[in-house]
N, C-alpha and C positions, 0 to 999 in steps of 0.2 A: 806238479800239485799246484793248484791256484793258493795265493796269499791271501790270508783273512784279510787283513785292512793293509792301506797303503799309507805312509806319510809323506806329505810332498811338501818342500821349502823352496823359494825362491830369494839368489844372492843377485841383488840388484833392483830396486824399484823404480827406474825411470819408463821411459817410451816402451820399450821393448821387455822390459821387466814385469810392466803391469800388465803386455799382453799375454806371457805366460802365468800369470797370475790367472788372469780370465780365461785362457784357455784349461786348466786345471779344474776350475770349477765347472766350465761349460761341458768338459770329457765324460763324467758320468752319464752323460743327458743324451748322447750319441750313440748309436748303431745298438749293433747285440753282441753275445748278451751281455748283460749288466757286468758290472766290474765290482770288484770288491769295496768297501765300505774305504771312502778317502777320507784322509784326516790331512786336514788344513794347519799344517803345525806354524809354520815361522816364515815371514817378510823380513829379509835384512839387506840393509841399506846403509853408509855412511854418514847419510845426513839421520837424524832421528826422527826427525817430522816427517820427512818421506818415506820411509819404513812403517812409522805406526800410521799413516794414512793410507798405503796402502792394502796394508792387515786389515785394517776397520774397515773399506771399498771392499774389499772381495774374501772378507768371512775367515782369513786367518787367524789363528789362535790368539800367536802373538807375533811382537817386531822386537829387532833392535840392532846396532850395530855394527857386532864381530862377526863375522862368516864361520871362524872357529868355534863358536859355541854350537855349531849343527854337528860338530865331528863326535861330541859325547850323546846326541842326543837321541834319545833310544825311540822318540816320536817320528824321528825322519829317517825316511827309507828312499828317498826321491830328491835329487836337487836339480833346480833351473840355474844356470851358474851365466849370468846377464849383466857383465859388467864390463869394463876398458879392457881391449885384448890384451893387451900384456899382465895381464894378474889374471888370464884363464888358466895359466901352467899350474902356480903355486894353489890354487885354489881344487882345482879338477882331482891332480894326483892327490893333495890331501884326502879328499873325500872319498876317493876311491881306497886309500888305504885305509880310512875308517868304515870302510864296508858300504860306502852308498853308492845306490847309480846315478849317473850325472849325463843332464841333457848340456850341453855347450853350447852357446852361439855361435855365431858364424863371423869371421873366418874363426878356426878354432884356435889360434895362437898369432903371435906379433911374428913372430918369426918362423920359419920352416923348421929349423932344428929344434925349438921349442916345441912345435906338433908333434914331432916324429915323437918325442920325448912324451909325451904325452898317449901317444900310441903304445910306447913299449909298458908304460904304466896301467894302461887297460889289457896290456894281455898277460898281465900278472894277475890281474882282477877278473878272469875269463866268467866267473858267474855273477858277474856286475853287467848292468847295461853302462856303455858309455855312447852317447849319441851326441852327432855336430844337427845344430838348426837348422837345416833347410828346409825352409817351411814351403817354398814357389814350388817343390815338387807334388803337393799336395793341392797346387790350383787344380780345379775338376778340370778345366779346360787343357792346364799341361798334360796332364795324366792321360786324357784323352789323345790328346796329341802324338803322346808315345803310343800309345794301342794303337793309333790311327797307321800311323807310319809303320808297326812291324804287319797289321793286318789288311791294308787295301793299297797305301800310298806308293808300296816299293821302296826304293832303294834311293836311301837320301842323297841329294846332292847337293845342296845349298844350304847353310843355317845363316841367316841374315837377321841378327839378335842388337837389340839395345837396351839399355838402363840408362834413363834421364831423371833425376832431378832438379829442386832449386834452391833446395836447404842450404847452401853455401855460396849462392849468389851477389847477396846483400853483404860487403865488406863487413857490413857493421854487426855480422852476425861473431861471437863471443869466438874467443880463444879458447877449444877444448884439446884432448886426448885425440880424435877424429883427425887432428890438423898435423900432428904429431909422426914421427917416425921414418922418413925417408921415403926416395921414391917406392910407387907400387904400393904403398900403404894407404892410400888417401883413397879417390873413388874406385880405384881398382879395388883393392882389398875392401872396402865397405860394400859398396853395391856391386860392382864386377863378380865378385866371389857368386853373388846369388844367380849372375846370368850364364856366368860358365856352368857353375851346377845345371844350369835348366837346360846348356846346349850337350852338357855329356849325358845327364841324363834321358832326354831325347836320341839321339843320334850316336850314344856313345864316346869312347875314350878320343879324347885330341891329341895327335901325334906329334904335329911342330905349330909353333909358332911364329910370327913375321912380322915386318914393316909396324913395328909398335911403336906409340909414339905417345907421352906423359907431358900435360901441360898446366903449368900452375900459375893460373889470371889473379889471383887473388894472394899477394906476397906477404902478407903481415895482417894480424891481428889484432886486437885489445882482447887482454886479459880483463873475464869479468869481477865485478865485485864479490861475488857470493858464488854458492855453489849451481850451476846448472846441469840441466838435465835433456836426452834426445838433443834436440835440432831448436830449441825455446831460445827466445829473448832474453837479455841479462841487460843490468845496470854494468854499462863497462869503467874499467879504470883508464888513466891514463897512460898505463904501460901495454907498450908495444910486441909482442913476440913474431918471430917469421915464422909462416907453412911452409912446414916441412916437404908436403907429401901434395899428390897430385891432383887436380881439380876436373880433369877430363884423361881418358885414357880407349888408345883407339889401338886395334892389333887384324889381323888374319889368321887363320887358322885353317890346319888339314886336318881331317879326323883319321881315326885308323882304316875307318871303311873307305877311304879316298876323298868322301864329301869333304867341300872348302866350306868355312866361315868368316864372317864380317862381324866385328864386335864395336859398337861405339857405346861409350861410359861418360857420363857426366852427371857433374853435381853440383853445375853451375849454367843448369836450362833453364831459359825463362819458360813458365806456364807449364812448365813438368814436373809438378806437386811429386807424383811417385808413379815415374812410367816405364815398366817393364813390357817391352812387347819382341816380338819376332815373327818372321817369316821363314815357313819351310817349303824347301821345293825339294821333290821324290822325281821318279821314275813314273809314277802314273796319277799323279797328282800333285797338289799344295794344298799349305794350311797356313794360315794366318791367326794370331792372336795380341791382343793391346790388354795390358792389364786395368786402362783407363777404362771398358769396359770389359771386367772379368766374365760376365757369364754368358757372351758369345763370343765364338768364332766363326771366321770364312775358310770354306773349305772346299778344296775342287778336286773330285773323285772319278773311277769309273766313266775314264774318257771317252767319246765316243766318235769324234775325229768328224762330226757333222755339221760344223758351223755354229755350232749351238753350246759348245762347252764352256764353261764359264762358272766362276766360285758360290756358292751360296751361303747365307748367313745363317748358323746353327745358335740356336738358343738352349744353353747347358741345362739339362735334367735330369731325372732317374735315371737315364740310362747311360749318364756319364758318371765315372769314378766318385766318390764323396759325399754324390747329392742326396740318395736314399737313403733317410737315417741320416745325414751329417747337416740337415735343416728343418727347423720348426716345421717349415714350409717345404718339403721338397717336391717341388712340382716346377715346371720348363718356367720359363720366363722369371722366378723368382732369385733376384741377386744375392750376391754372398761379397765378402771382404776379407780383405787379409787376416783382420781379427779370427774370424770364423777358420783360417787355417792352424794357427796356435792353440784352438781345440782339438782339429784333426791330429795335431803332433803330439799333444800331451794325452791324446787316449790313444796314439797308437804307444807310446813311451810305457804307458801304464798297462799297456794289455801285454806287452812284452815283460815287463818286472813281474806280472799277474799269471802269467804262462797260457794266456788266451792264445787262440789262432785268429786274427782277427784282419787289419789293416795290413798293408804291407809296414815293413817293420823300419825303425827310426836308421837314417845314416848314418854309421861308425865313426868314430874319431878317424880310421883311417880313408872315410870321403874326406872330410876335413884335410886332410894331409893334403891329398888327391887334387883339391880343390887350389891348395896355399902350393904347390910342383906347379899348378898351369900360369898361376900368379906371378911366382919367381920366374918362371921361362918367359914370362911378358915384360917382365921389369928387367929381364940379361937382353932380350930384346931392343927393349927402346934405349937403355943404355949403351947400346952398341950401335945405334944409327939404325937401327930395326932388322937390323942381322934374321935369319931364320935358326930357331932353336928350336933342338928337339927335346919334348917332352918326356921324359922317363916312366916307362910302363908303370 
């Protein structure tokens, strides 16, 4: 039975939190059938001014500083949790107990044990949606790559992926929660979580990892004077604290299918603001994609063995997932950005809540645990000098 009205709220109004706010605003304009009316209830952030600004910008009714006020809010049905990783478990479990649907940013939790506990909590509330935010599954080119592998490219043999960013390159970037937590909680968990999920989304589960190495090149950072959000610069104090986690992570993998994988992750890659890319090799062709040019990919298929085989560039268009009805100008060659993906994700979540059969469902909490299970295996490989580590199914 379709819900009559859906009230939404967002906890955390920083960089990703605002993307969630914008996604909920965009969701009713995308695809068919129409969603029930959406009530934009509240934005919560520990910084009152930041919460108030986001609520005003994105048309939410009110703002606040205490997420607990949402637990008894009759006008809130769906909540995005977009705060520091170590806060996810308490907030998500409390919201589920209060009868709310929850979309929690990746990585699902700060530790694998916390993530497993969140899955257990979700199991007690099976009538509610408990989802993990893996937006890159909804990149039209990424979804097209998965379809092409199944339909035309044959069996995967090699996935070569990278996620390179430069947000931590400058040692003057302030100390934040992103630089705390121990081995594997840095670049590997922050952006590597997306790359690992993308690889498994396309190629299936990873069975083993090995050859892992973690490196920290900026070993200390200054504590900011005030509150910081996202990767923004800030006024710095004279207090220095050690960086506890990884700037760079590399590893190899074997998928359950027998395909192999090579992975490179960095938050200190000069000239790469936000560059997720991969090459996919298969028995009947190959495909390459780079988020720096998100609305195109290179594909080689239908091999003729006549001396003229070679990749061709394909412009993403209405023939590919998410484009028709997902963009105001749903035409080949009209580009899109990461912000659009949050609209697709919000739309999928709201469809689930409303009982509408439409977009692919959001990744459940179990997928968040799966991602952290792979990350933990990479960490264990790294701390044992690159030893092979099996990934539990």
